[in-house]
Every structure is written in structure tokens, then in C-alpha cells.
C-alpha positions in Angstrom: -55.8 -67.3 91.7 -58.1 -64.4 92.7 -60.0 -64.1 95.9 -63.7 -63.5 95.7 -64.8 -62.1 98.8 -68.5 -61.6 99.7 -70.1 -59.5 102.5 -71.4 -61.9 105.1 -72.7 -61.8 108.7 -70.4 -63.0 111.5 -71.1 -63.4 115.2 -67.8 -62.7 117.1 -66.8 -62.9 120.8 -66.6 -59.4 122.3 -63.3 -57.8 121.9 -61.8 -54.8 123.9 -60.5 -53.4 120.5 -61.9 -54.4 117.2 -64.6 -56.9 116.3 -63.3 -59.8 118.5 -62.7 -63.4 117.2 -65.3 -65.0 114.8 -67.5 -67.7 116.4 -69.8 -68.4 113.5 -70.7 -67.0 110.2 -73.6 -66.8 107.6 -72.4 -68.6 104.5 -74.8 -69.5 101.5 -77.9 -69.2 103.9 -76.5 -71.4 106.6 -74.7 -70.6 109.8 -71.2 -72.2 109.9 -69.7 -72.6 113.3 -66.0 -71.7 113.4 -64.4 -74.9 114.7 -60.7 -73.7 114.7 -59.0 -70.3 113.9 -56.0 -71.6 111.9 -54.3 -68.4 111.4 -54.7 -64.8 111.8 -53.0 -61.6 110.5 -53.6 -58.0 109.4 -52.8 -55.4 107.0 -52.6 -51.6 107.6 -52.1 -49.8 110.8 -52.7 -46.8 112.9 -52.1 -44.3 110.2 -55.2 -43.0 108.3 -54.0 -43.9 105.0 -53.5 -47.5 106.0 -56.8 -48.8 107.0 -56.8 -51.8 109.4 -58.1 -55.1 107.7 -58.2 -58.3 110.0 -57.9 -61.8 108.4 -58.8 -65.1 110.0 -58.4 -68.5 108.2 -60.9 -70.7 109.9 -62.1 -74.3 109.7 -65.7 -75.3 109.8 -67.7 -78.4 109.0 -68.0 -77.2 105.5 -64.3 -76.6 104.9 -61.7 -73.8 105.3 -62.7 -70.0 104.9 -61.0 -66.7 104.9 -62.9 -64.1 107.0 -61.8 -60.5 106.8 -62.9 -57.5 108.7 -62.7 -54.0 107.1 -62.4 -51.7 109.8 -63.2 -48.6 107.7 -66.6 -49.9 106.7 -67.2 -52.1 109.8 -67.9 -54.9 107.6 -67.2 -58.8 107.5 -66.4 -60.5 104.2 -65.9 -64.2 103.6 -64.1 -66.4 100.8 -64.4 -70.1 100.6 -60.8 -71.6 100.1 -60.4 -74.0 97.4 -57.8 -76.6 98.5 -57.9 -78.7 95.4 
């Protein structure tokens, strides 16, 4: 299974370091409220060669999604998780 992340807009709660927790995101032209953050993790770290990537598995009324924040690009991406 290959993940197909797409750039998206995310509104997040203000964070003291980083983008903060996602509250809603734009998916296929409609805002999806984040009903629950089911899991979160990260890759990378403080070393320049290991850019920090934050991941959030979230539930919304439309299903489950993976949101990731690429710190180097200051950009959010989304992927709809297929649970079938």
C-alpha cells in the first residue's frame, strides 16, 4: 500500500513550538473538522540532515485521515486512510 499525500490547508491550535494540533483541514473542497486525534508521532529530529515531520491520525465525519506537517517546507499534507 502506498500513501498518496496531497498538499492541504489546515487550521491548527497555536503551538509554542511548531504548527500546533490540527483542528480542521480542507479535503476535496470541504472543511473537515477534526473530531479526535487518534495517534501522533514524528520522524527526524534536531539534526539538519533529519528534517522534522509531524504526523497525526485523525477522525472526522468523513472517515480517518493522516495529516503530516513538513517542517522544512512549512506545509501540511493529507491522505485519506482506506480501512477496507
